[in-house]
C-alpha positions in Angstrom: 113.4 174.0 107.6 116.3 171.9 106.4 116.2 170.3 103.0 117.7 166.9 102.3 118.7 167.9 98.8 117.6 164.6 97.2 117.0 165.0 93.5 114.8 161.9 93.1 117.3 159.4 91.8 118.6 156.7 94.2 122.3 156.6 94.8 123.3 153.4 96.3 126.8 153.3 94.9 128.4 154.5 98.1 127.1 151.7 100.3 130.1 150.1 102.1 130.8 147.0 104.0 133.3 148.7 106.3 133.8 152.1 107.7 137.0 153.6 109.2 136.2 157.2 108.6 132.5 158.1 108.5 132.5 161.9 108.5 129.7 161.9 105.9 127.7 159.6 108.1 128.2 161.8 111.2 127.4 165.0 109.3 124.2 163.7 107.8 123.0 162.3 111.1 122.4 165.9 112.1 119.3 166.3 109.8 116.1 165.3 111.6 112.6 164.8 110.3 111.1 167.5 112.6 113.3 170.1 110.9 112.4 169.0 107.4 109.5 170.1 105.3 106.8 167.4 104.7 107.6 167.4 101.0 111.3 166.7 101.6 110.7 163.9 104.1 110.6 161.0 101.6 113.9 162.1 100.2 115.3 162.4 103.6 114.2 158.8 104.4 115.9 157.6 101.2 119.1 159.4 102.1 119.1 158.1 105.7 118.5 154.5 104.4 121.4 154.9 102.0 123.5 156.2 104.9 122.6 153.1 106.9 124.1 150.9 104.3 127.4 151.5 106.0 128.4 148.4 107.9 130.6 148.7 110.9 133.1 146.2 112.4 131.9 145.2 115.8 134.9 143.1 116.6 136.5 146.2 118.0 134.0 147.9 120.3 136.1 151.1 120.4 136.3 151.6 116.7 134.0 154.2 115.1 132.0 154.6 118.3 130.5 158.0 117.4 129.5 156.8 113.9 127.9 153.6 115.4 125.9 155.8 117.7 124.8 158.1 114.9 123.7 155.1 112.9 121.7 153.7 115.8 120.0 157.0 116.4 119.3 157.3 112.6 117.7 153.8 112.5 115.5 154.7 115.6 114.5 158.0 113.9 113.6 156.1 110.7 111.4 153.7 112.7 109.6 156.5 114.4 109.1 158.5 111.2 107.8 155.5 109.2 105.4 154.6 112.1 104.2 158.2 112.6 104.1 159.8 109.2 101.4 158.8 106.7 102.4 158.4 103.1 106.1 158.2 103.8 106.5 154.6 102.6 106.8 155.4 98.9 108.1 153.0 96.2 111.5 154.6 96.3 111.6 154.3 100.1 110.6 150.6 99.9 113.3 149.9 97.3 116.0 151.6 99.4 114.8 149.8 102.6 115.1 146.4 100.8 118.6 147.4 99.6 119.7 148.4 103.1 118.4 145.1 104.6 120.1 143.1 101.8 123.4 144.8 102.5 123.1 144.0 106.2 122.0 140.4 105.6 124.8 139.8 103.1 127.5 140.1 105.7 126.1 137.5 108.1 
């Protein structure tokens, strides 16, 4: 079982409005809920929501293609996990979800 390594505090300081080199994004996209212990899943949700604060430039469709695909996959996995796993929507997860949406909305 993989562990997400979340200590319990939220770290939203690394949210970004642009991404030209997203190695952290790509590496973290490899962790999946099915390989994570149930007790570590809320922390993994928080980490994946923080990861999804990265906003890509879609003016250039060829820029950061791999990272964009990893983010899309991550968002789909988050939707599935939140729909399928009871008790995953904790206060910390809700706070991070609101933060992620506010980052996305602020660039429109």
